[in-house]
C-alpha positions, 0 to 999 in steps of 0.5 A: 758760915762755919761747918761741924762735922760729928764723927763717931768712932766705934772699934772693940775693947777699947779701941777707939779711945785708945785712938783718941788717946794716941792722936791726944798723946801724939800731938796730932790733935794740937797740930789740927787745932792750929790749922788755919780755920779749925774752930773745935776738934775735941773728942767725947767718950759715951756713957751709953757706949763705951765703944765709941768715941765721939770728934766734934771737928769744927771749921770756918769755912768749906776751904778750911776742911778741904786745906786740912783734908790735903794736910799730911795730917791726914795720913797720920789719921788714917793710919791710926784708924786702920791701926785700931781698926775703927769705923765711922759715922759722919753728920755734918752740920752748917751754922746759923744766925742765933735766934733769939728766942733760943735765949731764954733756954741756954744758961750761961 
């Protein structure tokens, strides 16, 4: 069962986007993506609120999330969050088996 965490970063004057750009340019995003159990780590910019950036962060299981939280990269992430004075909201989801009835609504 995979676990997906949606984190919305909000700041002022483009801070959330600058944070995501520094995370990417500095190589932290690639290092997180290479961690055991990481399935997805992607930033998205909101059309509705230009001061908000969404991170979709998916992991194979809770053990992978725990290892990530104990990794040295979390200190880097925390420093950058502080640097850009970001505030966060978090939603957490566990995957379920696909439902065949939903297939008719999915265009592949």
